[in-house]
Backbone bond lengths (Angstrom), bond angles and torsions (degrees), N, CA, C in turn:
res aa  C-N    CA-C-N  psi(-1)  N-CA   C-N-CA  omega(-1)  CA-C   N-CA-C  phi
1 M - - - 1.468 - - 1.527 108.70 -
2 D 1.306 116.58 108.69 1.467 121.62 -173.35 1.523 113.19 -66.49
3 I 1.338 117.29 -28.11 1.469 119.05 -176.08 1.530 110.95 -61.48
4 L 1.315 118.08 -31.92 1.469 120.40 178.70 1.515 111.16 -63.87
5 I 1.316 116.81 -35.66 1.467 121.66 -179.82 1.528 110.54 -70.54
6 T 1.329 117.49 -31.67 1.466 120.77 -175.52 1.523 113.14 -85.01
7 I 1.336 118.34 -8.92 1.469 119.77 -176.59 1.533 113.11 -58.07
8 P 1.341 120.14 -44.13 1.472 117.96 179.18 1.532 113.53 -57.33
9 Q 1.328 118.01 -36.72 1.459 121.09 179.54 1.534 111.75 -83.24
10 H 1.328 116.08 -26.14 1.469 120.65 -175.20 1.527 109.34 -133.73
11 P 1.335 117.19 82.88 1.472 120.31 -176.27 1.526 113.15 -56.85
12 E 1.331 117.75 -28.43 1.470 119.32 -179.26 1.524 111.51 -65.35
13 N 1.339 116.67 -21.00 1.464 119.05 177.04 1.524 111.48 -63.85
14 C 1.312 116.09 -27.12 1.459 119.87 177.69 1.523 109.64 -64.26
15 K 1.331 117.11 -41.80 1.465 120.80 177.18 1.520 110.57 -64.33
16 K 1.334 115.57 -42.27 1.468 119.33 178.86 1.517 110.40 -61.11
17 L 1.326 115.77 -41.84 1.461 120.87 -178.77 1.529 110.28 -64.21
18 K 1.333 116.91 -44.92 1.464 120.47 178.69 1.520 110.42 -61.36
19 H 1.325 115.90 -43.76 1.459 120.72 -179.89 1.525 110.09 -61.24
20 W 1.329 115.83 -43.56 1.463 120.68 179.58 1.528 110.48 -63.08
21 L 1.328 116.71 -42.69 1.464 120.42 -179.59 1.523 110.98 -63.59
22 V 1.325 116.56 -40.74 1.469 120.21 179.11 1.523 109.94 -63.03
23 E 1.342 116.45 -48.24 1.461 119.50 179.94 1.524 110.53 -62.08
24 H 1.325 115.81 -41.29 1.456 120.43 -177.25 1.530 110.76 -65.94
25 S 1.325 116.54 -42.38 1.464 119.65 -179.60 1.527 110.51 -66.91
26 L 1.347 117.16 -35.57 1.461 119.90 176.64 1.518 110.26 -63.20
27 C 1.316 116.94 -40.28 1.463 121.42 177.90 1.524 110.02 -62.68
28 L 1.317 116.75 -42.74 1.461 120.30 -179.96 1.524 110.67 -64.21
29 I 1.329 116.27 -42.11 1.467 120.68 179.09 1.527 109.67 -62.87
30 N 1.319 117.00 -43.62 1.458 120.97 178.78 1.519 111.00 -62.16
31 D 1.329 116.70 -41.83 1.463 120.84 178.96 1.530 110.36 -61.64
32 E 1.315 116.53 -44.47 1.463 120.21 -179.80 1.523 109.93 -64.94
33 F 1.315 115.76 -40.67 1.461 120.54 179.34 1.527 110.29 -60.93
34 M 1.320 116.04 -44.09 1.463 120.65 179.96 1.524 111.25 -63.06
35 W 1.322 115.54 -35.98 1.474 118.57 179.74 1.522 111.38 -67.61
36 H 1.326 116.39 -33.91 1.467 119.56 -175.82 1.519 112.67 -81.19
37 V 1.299 117.77 -21.67 1.477 121.14 -177.69 1.525 110.43 -70.73
């Protein structure tokens, strides 16, 4: 994952990465929820 390498030069990428992880985890939770319903 190249974004991890660019964080020292581009600190804002860390925020982008966190935001992406939050959105991604929400999608995973929703998918699991849909499977259980």
